[in-house]
N, C-alpha and C positions, 0 to 999 in steps of 0.2 A: 323377552330375552332370546338371544340366538346362541345356540351351542353348536360348535363344529368339532367333530371328533375324527381323528385319523385311526382307522380300524386296523386291528391285527388279528391274530388267530387265537388269542387268549380266551379261555373259557372251557376248553376240552382237554382231557389228558391224551396220552399217546394212543389209547384204545378208543378214543372218540367219546368218552363219557364226560358229561358236564362236571366241572370242578369250580369250587369257589375259593376266594382268598379274603383275608380281612383287610378292610380299608379304613384308615383313620384320617380324620379331617384336621389339618393345621392351618386352615385359611378362614376368612370371614364368610365363606359361602355356607349356606344352610344345608350341609350334607350330614346325613346320619351315619355314624360309624356302624360297621357291621360286615357281614360276609356277602360278597357279590361275585358274579361270574367274572367280571372284569370292570375296568374303569367306565366303559360305555354303559354298562348295566347300572353303575352307580348314578350316572347322570340322568338316565331315563327314569329311574325310580324316584329321584329326588327333585326333579324340576319339571314344571309345566312350561315348556319352551318350544321354539321352532328348532328342530334338529337337522343338521346336515352331516351325514355320515359318508366319509370318502375312504376308499380303499381299493385293493385289487379285487378282481372278480371272485377269487377264492375267499378273501377276507369277508367280503359282503355276503357271500353264500353262507359262510360259517356263522356270522353274527345274526343273520336273518333266522337261522334255525335255532339260535340260542335265546335271543332277546324277546321280551314281551313288549312290543312296540306298537301293536295294532291300534291302540287308542291314542297314540301320540302323533304329532305332526312331524313326519320324518321324510327327508329326501335323501335318496342313496345316489352317490356319484362314484363311478369307477375310474381309476387311473391306471396307466400302463405299469406293469411290473418293473420295479427298480428304476422308474423314471421320475427322479425327484423334482425335476423342473415342471413336470405335469402336475405334481402336488402343489407346488407354488402357484401355478396358474389357476388351479381350481379354487384354492383358498382366496386368492385375489378376486376372482370372479364372484365367489359367494359373498364376500364382504363388501363388494363395491358400493352397494346401496344400503348397507346396514347403518341405521342411525341410533339404535338402542344398544344396551349393554350386550357384550359378546364374550363368550368363553371359548377358547381354543384348547382342546385337550390333546396333549402331545405324548400321552403315556404309551400308546400302542402304535404300531405301524412303521415306526422309524427304528431300524434295527440296532443302531449304535448310539451311545450318548453324545458322541461328537457330532453326528448328523442331527440329532435332536437339538443340540445347542446352536448349530449353524442355522437350522431351520427356524428356531425360535428368534434368533437375532434378525434374520431376514424379515419374518413376519412382523416383529416389533418395530422395525425400521419402516417398512412399507406402510404399516397401518397404525402408526403411533398416535395419530390424532383421534382415533376412535376410542371409545370406552371399552377397552379390551383387557381380558385377563388371560394369561398363558398358564395353563394348568398342567401339572405333572404329578403322577403318583410314583414316588420314589421307593425303591426297596429299602426297608428299614427293619430294625430288630430292637426289641425291648424285652428285658428280663420278665416283666409281668405279663406280657401278651405274646411274646415270641415274634416270629417273622410276620411282617405285615407290610402294607403299602400306605405310605403317609402322603397325603395331598399337600403340595406346596405350590406357591406361585414362582414361575421362572423370571418374572419381571425384574425382581431385585437383582438377580445375578446378571441378567442382560444389561441392566442399567450400570452395574459395576464394570462390565466389559466395555460398555459404551463410554463411560467416564475415562477408562484407561486409554481407549483408542483416541478420544478427543484430546485428552491431555498430551498424549504422545505426539499427535499431529501439531498441537500448539507449540510445544517446546522445540520442535524441529523446524516449523515453518511460520509460526505466528498465526496460522490459519486454523479455524475450528469449524467443522461441518455444521450444517443447519441444526437449530435446536429442536430436534425431533423427540428428545426425551425430557420428561418433566423432572429435571434435576438442577439444583441451584448452581453447581459447579459447571456443568455443561452449558447452562444458560449464560453464565458469566463469561466463559471462554468464548462462546459464540458472539455475545454482545460486544466484547472487546475487539474481536477480529473484524466484525462488521463495521464498527466505527473507524477502526484503523484503516481498512482498505477502501473506505468511502471518503477518506481524508476529512472526516468530521472531527476535528481535533478538540473542539469545545466539548462535545459529548464524550469523546474519548477520555479526556483528562478529568472532567468534572463528574462524570457518571460511571462510565464503563471501567475506568482504572480503579477507583475505590471499591466498586462492586466486586471486581475480580480479586483484588487484594483480600477483601473480607471472605470471599468464598474459598480461596486457597488457604487462608489461615484456619478456617473452620474445617476444611478437609484434612489439614495437617494433624488435627487432634481427633479425627474420626477413627474409631477402631475398624470400621468397615473398609476404610480406604487406606489403612496402614501400609498395604502392599504397594501403594503409589507414592510413598514418602519421598523417594529419590526424585521422581519426576515433578512432584509438587515443589520441592526445593528448587529445581531448575526453573520452574515457572515463576516462582517468587523472585529469583534473580532477574528474570526478564521484567517483572513488574517494577523492581527497584530501578532498573535502567530507564524505564519510562517515567518513574517518579522523579528521578534525577533530571531528566529532560524537562519535565514540567516545572521544576523548582527554580529555574533561571529567571531573573527579572527581565532579562533581555530576550526578546523573541528570537533573534538570530541564533542565540546559543541553543535554544530549544530545537530549532530546525537543523542545526549542525549535528546535534546529538541524535536526532531522528535519522538523519542521513547515514550516520555510522551504524545505527541499529539495523536499518533496512538493508544495508550492504552486507552486514554479517549474516543476515538471513536470506541472502541471494535474491534480492529484489533491486536490480541495478537501475531500472527506470525510476522507481520511487526514491532510491538513494540519490540519484542525479537531480531529481526534481527538488527534493529537500535541500540539497547542496546549492542548487541554483537560487532558490528562493531565500535561503539563509544568507547567501552572499549579498544579494540585493538588500536584505534587511540590515546586514552589517554596514554597508555603505550608508544606508539611510540613518542608522543610529548615530554615526559620527557627523553626518551633514546636519542632522537635527541638533546635535550637541553644539555644533559650531554656529548655529543660527542661519545656515544657508537655506534651510527650508523649515517652515513652521507647520506645513500641511501634514495630515495623517498619511501613513505609508500605503496609499492607494496606487493602482496600476500606473496612472500617468506620472505621478511623482517618482515612483521607482524607475520608470523608463527614462525620465529626464536625468536622474542621478546616474543611472547606468551609462547613458550616452556621454555624460560628462567624464565619468571615470575612465571609460574606454577610449574616448576620442577628444575630450576637452571641449565638446560642443556645449555651449551655454544656452539653456532654455530661459525664457522670460520669467519663468516661475521660480528660478533659483537666484538667490541673493548672493552672488559670488563676492567674497570678502575683498579680493584684490585682483587686478587683471593679470598679475603674475603668480597668482595662487597655484594655478595648474602646473606651470613649468617648474616652479620652485619645489613642488612636491612630486615631480614627474617620476622619480624612482619608485615611490609608493604606489602611485596610480598605475604604473606599468606592471608592477608585481601583481596587483589585484586584477588588472585587466587581462593579463596572460592566463592566470589560473581560471578566471571567470569564462573566458572564451573557450578554454578546453572543456569546462563543465557544460557549457552551452552545446558544444558539438556532440558530446557524449549523450546528453539528454535528447537532442534532436534525432540522433542516429537510432536510439533505442525506442523513441516514441513514434516515429513515422514508419509506416509499413513499407518495406522495400525488400522484394524477393532476392535482390542481389547483395543485401547487406549481410556481413558476417560479424560475429562478435570477437573476432581474433584480436587480442590485445586490449579489448575494451575493459575487462575486469582489472587488468594491471593499471590501465590509465585512470580508471575511476578510483582505485585504491590509492594511487599516487596523488590524485586530486584531493581526496579526503584528508590524507596526511598533510599535504601542503596547506590546505585551507585551515586545518587546526593550528599549524605552525604560524601562519601569517595573521590569522584573525583572533585566535584564542591565546596563544603563547606570546607571540611578538606584539600582537595588537597594533599593526602597522599604522592604522589611521589615527591612533592616539598620538602619533608623532607628527601629524600634519602641521606644517608651519602656517600660521594664519597671516603673517606678513610676508608678502611676496618679495623676492630678491631678483631683480632683472639682470643682475650681474653674475648670478650663479651659472655654472656651466650648462645646466639643464635648460635654463631660460634662453641663454645665448644660442643654443643649438636647436631650439624648438621651431620647427617649420610652420606650425600653426601661427605662432606670434610673428614669425618672419613674414608670412602672407598678410597678416593683419596690418603690420607696419607698412608694407608695400602698398596694400589696398588703400590705406588711409592717405598715403602720399599721392598716388595717381588720381584718386577721387577728388581730393582737396585742390590739387594743382590744375588738373585737366578734365575733370568730370568723367573719368574712365572708371567703370565699375569692374572690380576684380573679385574672384571668389575668395572667401576667407577660409574655406575648409577643404576644397578639392584642389590638389596640386596640379593635376592635368588641366583642369579648366583655367586655373590661375595662369599657368605657363602658356596656354594657348592664346589667351587674351594679350599677354605680354608680347608674343610673337606678332600679333596684329599691330601692336604699337610699333615694334621694331621695323615692320614692313610698311608702316604708315598707311594702313588700310582703314582710312577714316570712315568709309561707308560701312564696313563690317562693325566698326566700333560705334557707329551711330552718333558721331560727335557733331556739336553745333559749330557754327563758324568761329565764334569767339575762342572756344577751346582748341579748335584746329590751329588757329593762329598762334596761340600760346605754345602748343606742342611743336609747331614748326620752328619757333624760336629756340625751344629747348634743345632741339637737335644740333644747334650751333655750339652747344657747350659740352666740353669734354667730360665734365662731372656727371652730366645727365646720362651720357653713354655708359659711364662707369656703373651708375645705379642700375640702369636697364640690363646691362650684361651680367652684373652680379645677381640681380633678381632672377635671371634666367638659369642660373646654376642650381636653382631650387630642385630640379628633377634629377640632377646628375651627381651632386656632391653635398657635403655637409654645409651648413650655413651658420652665420654668426649675426644675431640680431643687433648686437651693439655696433658691429662694423657697418651694417646697413644704416642704422640710425645716424652714425657719424657722417657717412656719405651724404645722407639726406640733409643734415644740418649744414654741412659744408656747402652744399649746392644752394640751399635756401638763403644762406647768409653770405653768399659770394660777393 
């Protein structure tokens, strides 16, 4: 066993004569009740241990003249007068390599109880993994024996303070410091925080959440923790919000709830990330419902769906119901695409390190995105209204430039072997200009197709089609008008 005692001047009266006081043991240590010079004397007489006595030069001199220590293993260490940091340093140095049981006696040497408490908290935190007892002989009074000093452990009081600090941190930030204390509530708070901020949702919901719920319920009925009831109630409300998030059968609802929670606790990056992933899962949920994809929601599948919602780009892995499905539902896709793009920008700006970036307006934008996402996906559930049968005569289809390019590309490829972009307006228009200027070399046309194209330039209707197709970059378009022009030309 190792015993560290911080020395004081107790043991002599004002005239310098030795004095004794009665010490009573209220711990599980084998200390004999009786009259002793001071607490250090109690420890020397009751234990065969390795002793480290630290104090000022004056305290050391006083105790050396009082104590019977010659047959004990004692090391004396002096610290600077009133230099508390030096005391911290000495204790840390002395305990650095201790592997056995250790007692730290804080009865003497620290002039005020507040300093004793602060010192005890520091020592308990720094050395919590060791088998350590913090001992203190407190002033006491009993009718039967009068004034005396009663030994107690400070650990229990330190743990209560630690529980208060950890719980306060959690209800304010969802964060709990490392589990330095052997306490079920602190362990549960730390475990929940660890799984949450490591994005380990399976462990969070299946293990950490029920463990924390149980620990808080137990703490609520604990007499020792009754002073924490208000904070425990706050923590239980947080637990309820996570239980609600877990309860949804649809994963996208869980993610959107988590986005709201993390935003309320001032974690914009995590909020934006949950909002981003939740939006993708919302798209997937309805695409899977409609049979557009049967694959699990893995990265490639989510990316394909995201590209379709945002731009109408069809992946080979998506079974699109109708070629006019996108434009028929363009209003819903645009609403989803606009809010998703805003979320993407917020997430990227907060995730990527950039010394020039400021968060001005970011919180307002993220708050608006969360509110709009709730409205679109949870309240209105806009994708529940997607029409599975396309309507090419609807205004959104007739004015859709993607379909306009597809119709155009199909005509020029079928009639003249000219390849046009289906997706990029600039590339599409650039190739049409090559056609207008009859740049056959740049178009890489064969002789048969060149002959057919030369004949086409003799027809007024062909010029109408070409000129109208070139308005793609500068004005609105009408796919039905283009199709009528093409039919009139083909059946001339």
